[in-house]
N, C-alpha and C positions, 0 to 999 in steps of 0.2 A: 139174498147169500147177501151179495156183494155190499147191497147197500146197507142192513142190518153191522159185516162187522164194519163197514165206515162209523157209519154210526154209533157200536161202543165203542173203538177204538177212543174218539171226538169227545164220546165221556168222562174214557179212561182221565184224556188228555184234560180235561174242561176240571174235576177233580185234581190232577195236580196240579192248575190255578189253582184253586180254591181254597185247598188244605197245602199251599207252598211245600211242595212234599217234593224231594232232595230237589230241593233253591237251598244253595249250602252259601251263608253267607258270613262273611268275616265283620265282625262286630270292629265298631267306628272310634270307638273306648279303648286307649292303655288294658292290655288284661295286666290283672290282680296278679300280680307279683308271687305273695306268700303261696297263693293258690296253687301255680302256673309251677311254681319251685315245684309243689308236697304233690301234682299230679305227677312228671318229671323222675320225680324219685321213690315216688310208689310206684310204680310203675318199670322202672329198674331201667329208664330212661341215659343212656352214653356214661361220662362221667359222675349224675346223679342220683346213679344206684346206691339204696345202704346198704347193712349188716347187720344190725342187729332190730332193739326192738326200739333202743333209746332215740337211734339215730333217726328211726319212720316216726317213730312220737316228736322228737324235734324236728324232724321236715315238716309237721303240721301249722299254719296261723294259730297263733299265739291265744284269737279268738273262735277258733273254732269252735270248740263247745259252746260258747258263750251262743253263738249263731245260731248255730247249728243243734240246741241241744238236746245232744249228746255228748258224750266220749268213748272214743275211737279203741279199741282194743287189741289189742298182740294177739295175735295166735300161731304155734312153730309148728312145720309142720315131720310128719318124720325123718325130714332129706331134713334137718336143723332148719332149711329157710322162716322168712322169719315175713306176720302182714301184718297192718292193720287191719280191722275187719268194723265194719257196723254191728253191732252188738245185737237189734233189732231187728238187721237186714234180711234176705233169704231167698230163696228164689223164686219169688212167685207159685202162679200158675205151675209152673214145673215141678214145684217141692225140691228136701232135698237128693231128692231120687236114690236107686239105692250101691251107687256106684259115692254118695254122696258130694257130691257138686256145693253144699251148702258154704268150708269159707268161700270156697274159690263169688260167690255170687253176694256176700257179704264183702267182702275185698271190691267187687265191682258196685258194689251201693255206694263202697264209700267215696269212693274215684267217685259216682255222678249228685257223692252230695259233697263232693266239690267245686265240681262245676257250674253247681246250684250258691255255693259257700259265694261265690266271686261273683253269682250276677248280685247276690245282695246288694256287695258291697262297691259294687258300682263297676266292674271288669270283669266282661263276663269273654272267656276265654275261647280263641279261636277255635275253629275246627278237627288238632293237631290235637287238643286234647278228649279232647269225644275218642278219637278214635286209638286213643295212646290207651287208652280206661277199656277201652273195645276188645283194643289185642291181645290186651293181660293176659283179660279177662278168659281168651279164648287161648292163651297159653297156658292159664291155670287148668283146665278147663286137661286141656292134655296131658298134661300134666301127672292128675287129680288119675285118668285112666292107665298111664304107664301104670302109678300107683301102686293102684288097686289089681292089678292083672286085668282089666277090664274087657278087656277084645276090640273082636270088631263089633258087639254090642255098643259097648259105650262111646267107640269113636266114633260112629255114628250119630247118637242122641246128641253125643259132646257135638258138635258140628253143625245138625241142627240149629241147638242152639244160638248156639254160638251165628249162626247163620241168622235165627231172629230176633233175637241182640243188635245186628251189623244194621236192617234190613231195618229198623223201627227206625236206628242213626239218621241212616237216611234221612228215611220219609222225616224226619228232623231237622235236618240240613243242618248235622252235627251239630247241633248249636245246644241250648242250655236246655235237660228234663225238665220239663218246668207242664206244666198244665196246661190243656188245651183247650180251645172251644169247642164245643160240640155239635153245634152247626156245618163247617164245612165240611164234617164223614157223610149228614144223618143225606143233607146238598146231594153231595156225590152219590152215598148210596141210591138216593132217587135220581138222580141221571143215568145211573148204570143200569139200576133195574128196568129203568123205561126203556133204556136201547133194546134191553137185551127180549127183555117182553117184548117190548108196545108193536114192533112189527107184522109178532103173528094175531095181538091183538085185534090190529086195523084191520088184518087178510079175511078174519075171519068175521069178521061181522059186511067185509066189504063180498065178500060170498055170497051170505044171506041177507046182505041187501039184493043181489045179480039175482036167489032165487024168487 
């Protein structure tokens, strides 16, 4: 049993090394300041917070639409707060849910596109930016639950959703949310499966041989 646990832990550590999971790296090049400013405004960080759709639109890099292929859309919530969104974004595997998390997800998608924009322009943002976007997303989900009086069910779904997003950001080292190579994950899956199943198979073969 101890050998199996040791093998499994070793396989998991090897998978972290292969995939780079949790390895936070600060970009060496100066960050793209227009993108950094936009993230600060959209996530409401300190004095950079904006109060209207014109303020938000003005905070975006001038060439954002040309680089990313779409123009963000402002959405006003019932409480009067204004948020910029990716009009074609969404909650991916989750869907908008019965509590209508759609606006929060579309704002989160725009935040990630600002991170991608900065990378395309040669000035990837530091880990602070992705954390800020994720924190804003979690706050938006909580606010939505309060607005619809969703109770414990909405609060639990919001925590799970924000947790899944946060885990993925940690796994990617809070860096650019871009495409990833598939092979490190395939190799990791084989290593972990081998560590979990291999000892049992080996014991069966040894048992047959002894008979």
